N, C-alpha and C positions, 0 to 999 in steps of 0.2 A: 102755662101755670104749673106750679109744683106744690105738692103736699107732703108733709112729713107725718109719720106715725111712729110712736114709740110703743114697743111691745114690752109690757111689764112682767110677763111670765115666759119661761122657756117653753118650747114646744114646736110642733110643725104647723105651719100656717099656709093658707092659700091667699095670694093677693090677686085681685081682679083690676085690670086697667081697661077703662072704657074711653074711647076717643070718638068725638063727634064734632064735625064742623057745621052741622045744620043742613048740609047739602048732600054729601056722600053718605053711603051706608055706614052705620055705626060699627066701629071695630072694637072687639073685645079680646083681651089676652089674659090667660090665667097663668100664674107663676107660683111654684111651690118654694117655700123657704123654711129653713130651720133656724130658730132663735135659741141661742144658748145663754146660760147665765154669765154675766160679766164677772162673777166671783169664782175663782178657782180655789180649791182646798185640797191639801195633801196632808196626810198623817203618816209619819214615819216612826217605826219602832223596830228594835232588834229582838230576836227570840232565840232560844226560849227564855221565859221568865223562870226565876228560881225563888221558891218560898224563902222569905227573909232577906232577899236581895233587892236590887233596884231595877226598874224598867224605865229608861228615858224615852219620852215622847217628844217629837218635834211636829208642831202644827204650823203649816205654811198657808197663809191666806193672801191671795193676790187679786188685783183688779186689772183685767185684760181689756177693758173698754177704753174709749177715748174720753170718758167723762168721769169726774170724781164720784165715788160711792160714799154716801153719808151714813152715819149711825151704824157702822159695821160692828157687830157683836159676835163673840165666840162663846159657846157653852160646851163644857166638857163634863159629861155625866160620869162621875167617878165610880168605877166598878167596885163592888163590895170586897173584892180581893186586894184593893189598893188603898193607899193613903199618901198624902203629901202635905207639907207645910205650905200654906198659901203665900208665904213670903219667901223663905229661904230655899224652897224647892221649885219655885216657879219664876220664870223670867219672861215678861214682866210679872209682877205680883198678881195673883189671882184674887178674885172676890168670892168668898165662901161665907156660909152662915156659921162657920167655926174656924178657929185658927188652923186646925187640921182638916183638910178636905178629904173626906172618905165616906164609905158606907152609903153610897147612892146620892151624896150631896152633889149639887151643881156648882162647878167652878166656872166663873165667867170673866171675860175680858172685854172691855169697851175699847175698840180700836178707833172709834170716832170716824174720821174721814180717811179713806184710801184714795190717794190721787190716781189719776190715770197712769197705769203701768206700775203702780207701787205694790210691793209685797211686804208682808210682815210675818215674822216667825215668833211662835210661843214655844218655850221649852218647859217640860215638866219632868222632874227627876223623882218618879213615884217609887214608893216602897211597896213590895209585895208582902202581905201579911204572912207571918211565920207558919201558920197552920194550913196554908193552901195546898191541896193534894196534887200530886203529880198527875198529869193528864187533864187537869182543869183547863178550861178555855176562858181567858180574860178578854171580855169584849168592851171596848170603850167607844161610846157614841159621841160624835162631835156635831154640833149644830151651828151654822153661821147664817146670820140674818143681816139685812140692811133695809133702811126705810125707803131706799130707791128701787128695790125689786120686790115683787110679790113672792117669788119662789124662796123657799128655805133650802139651803144646801145641807144635806145630811150625809155624813160619812161615818162609818164605824170601822174600827181596827181590832182584830182579834189576834192574840198571841197565846201560844200554848205554854203550859207549865211543865218543866222537866227538872226535877230536883237533883238529878245526877247527870248533868251534861258532860259529854266527853270532849267537846271542842268549842271554840269561840270563833266568831266571824265579825269583822268590822269593815265599813266602807268609808272612805274619805275622798274629798275632791280638792284639787289644787287651787280652785278659784270658786268664789260665790260672793256676789252675783257675776254673771257673764253677759257679754254682748253678742248679738247676732254675728256669725262669722268668726267668733273667738274660739280658740282651742284650749282644752284643759285635760288633765289626767285624773282618771278614777283609779283609786288604789284599794285593793281587796286584801285584807290580812286575815290569816287563818292560824289558830293556835291549838295544839293538842294538850289538853289539861287532864287527860286520862292517865291511868297507870300502865297502859299498854299502847303499843304502836297502833295508829289508825291506818287501815288498809283500804285500797280501792276508793280513794276520795274522788268525788266529782263536784266541782265548783261551777255553778251556772249563774250568769249575770244577765238579767233582763234590762237592757238599756232603754232610755227614753226614746220616744219618737222625735223626729226633727233634728237628728244628729247624723254625722258621718263618722264611721270608725276609721281611724288613721293607722293605728298600730295596736297589736295584741302581744303581750309579753309571754315569754316562756312556752312557746309552742301552742298557745291556745288557738281555738278556731271558732268561727261563727257558724252556728247551726243554720243550715239552709232553709229549714222549715219554720222555726220559731224566731230566728234572728238572735237568739241568746248567744253569749260568749261562753265557751265551755273549756275548762281545763280538767284534765285527768291526771291524778297523781297516784302512783302505785302504793306508797307508804309514807307516813309522817311519824317519825320516832317520838317517843315519850318526851314531853317537855319542849318539843321543837315547834317552830312556826315557819310559815312561808308567806310570801308577798307576790301578788300578781297585779298587773296594771293594764289599763286600756287608755289609749290616747284618742280623744274624740274632738270633733269640730261642730259647733252649733250652726245649724242652717242659717243662711243670711235672711231667710224669710221669717225667722222667729220673731215674736212680738213681745213687747215689754209686759211683764207680769206672768209670762208663761212659766210653768213649773216643770223642770226636767227631773223626773223621778227615776231612780235606779233601785232595783231589788236584786239581791243575791241569795242563793240557797246552796247549802253544803250538805252532801250526803256521803256516808262512808259505812263500811261494814261494822256490825256490832251495835249500832245505834237504833234510833227510832226511824219512822218513815222519813221525816225531815229533821235532820240533826240540828242545824242552826240556820238562821236567816238574818239578813241585815238590809236596811233601807236607808236611802239618802236622797235628799232633794236639793236642787240648785235652781235659782231663779234667774230670769232674763231681764236685763235693763236695756234701754234703747240708746243710751249715750255712755261715753267713757266714764267709769266709776272712779271718783277721785281717791278712794282709799284702797290700799292693798295690804295684805298681811302675809307674812312668811313665818312659819314655825319650824324650829329645829329641836330635836330631842336626842341627847347623847348620854351614854352609849345606847345602841340599839342592836342586839337585845341588851337588857339591863338585868342585873342580878337582884333577887329578893334580898332586902336588907341593905341594898346599896343606894347610891344617889343617881338621880335622873335630872340632868341639866336641860332646862328649856330656855330658848331664846325666842321671844315673840317680837317681831319687828313690824310696826305699823307705819306705813308711808303715805304721804300725801303726794300723789303723782300729778296733781292739777297745777294750774298757774295762779291759783288764788288760795288764801288761807281756808282751812276747814276748822270750824269751831266745835267746842263741847265734845271732843273725842273721848269716848269711854271704852275701856276694855274689860270684859268679864270672862273669867275662867271658872268653869264648873270643876272643882277639884275632884279627880277620880277617886273612887273609894280605896284604891290600892296605894294612894300617896298621902303624904302630909308634909307641910313645911311651915316654918315660922314666918308670920306675916312681916316681921321686921328683919331678922338676921338672915333669912333665906331668900328674900325677894329684894330686887333692886329695880326701880324704887320700891319702897315699902308698899305692901298690899293692904287693902281694907277688907277685913273678914269679921264675922260675928264672934270670932274667938282668936286668942293669941296664936293658936295653931290652926292653920287652914287645912282641912281634910274632910274625908267622909262625905263628899257631896256638897260641901259649903261653897258659896260664891266668893271668889276673890276678885276684887275690882281695882282698877286704876283709872284716875281721871287725868288724861293727858292734856286737857284743856284745848289750846289751839295749836294745830300743826300748820306752820307756814308753808307756802308753796315750795314743793320739793323736799320738805323736811321729813326725816324718819326718826322714830323713837323706838328703842329696844328695851323690853322688859325681860329681866333674867330671873329665873326661879331655880333654886337648887333644892329639888324635892327629894324626900326620903321615900324609898319603896318599903312598904311594910314587910316585916320578916316572913310572914306566913303566906305570901302570895305564891300561888302555884306556878311552876315553870310551864310555859306554854300560854299563860294568860296574856291577854291584850289589854294594855293600859291606854284608854282612849280619852284624850283631853280636848273637850270642846271649848272653843274660844269665840266670843261674840264681840263685834266692834260696832259702835253706834256713833252718830253725830247728829246734832240738830240741823246741820246744813245739807244732809242727804236723806232721801226718803226710804232707801233700802237699808238692810242690815247685813253686815259681813258675818257669815258663819263659816268657820273653818275648824276642822278637828285634826288631831295628830294621834296616830296609834303607834305604840311601842310594845314590842314583845318582851316577855320575861323569860330569860334563858336559864339553863341549868347552872 
């Protein structure tokens, strides 16, 4: 005979197995087991925050179990130092008690059912209030619940405020989502936005577990104690930038819904204890994902006041059509473009000019098997952007035929 038991809460349990045939001595065995939540949550944010600037959050929720999770809800308790529009600054739109989510309000998202192995991402382009003091800590609590589990997943993310940062840091991944055994490249961009050279730079990247490092660029090495990837740079001139990469392969034992999170930290002379940090998460799927995306940006570096040309190519690599394909670009604050004359095909924006964090969208409808579609954007770089700044353009691709979301970003440096 066999018996099934479902544990509704995470924790450590002891299972007792008793066997008796009515003749021999009763046999009893004790086994210890750990039950973990089927829901994984990651909150990624770059630091430092700057008063009057923007702080982008990415919340990733995934179901690593073999069963669907129903009534999944996400609550973001808005810190008093932040505010954002529940529509134009959040994707998907948030539910708040006000058009502007801020001052301790709760922003919520009903994700409904997450299928086995499914992941979902929420992005928030939050504004930091102008009067926030340097040295303040902005702590954002996130709560995830489901009617199928007793436990509540609570995660909080803290970012420091530095109103006079000297450098910028960004992470991007060549693919998202990825399959077990698949390889990808992590790219780390650093920019000097100070009026003096940065000396004795150390860039450290903490990679996710469950991967193998294949190659490290530019003489970087792996710390034998922490496993972090480390690059040391003697000096970075005013207005200059640098790029470092790591090629990795996902373990074949990775499971669908797993979140591969990377964090990088930059330290240099003349700054604070931690000058800049960046985080990025990639999710795992268990079968070949039908949609791929490639983004190019030229020139790189680009001049302030010049033009930055993006080509965003979305491809259906499967043998069947993929329907309701939609592309969303969160326009970086350093850029603007006309939704008609600067975009092909025309973009949909809440303004004739897409800029300053607005969402630009394109409905590609159905991509036939093997079909690709390219979106071209001839964006203007605002004249006052500092040399050394990093322009990071996040792109999101969705389809009603696939359960995961494609999230890819492209960073471009501003040169002298």
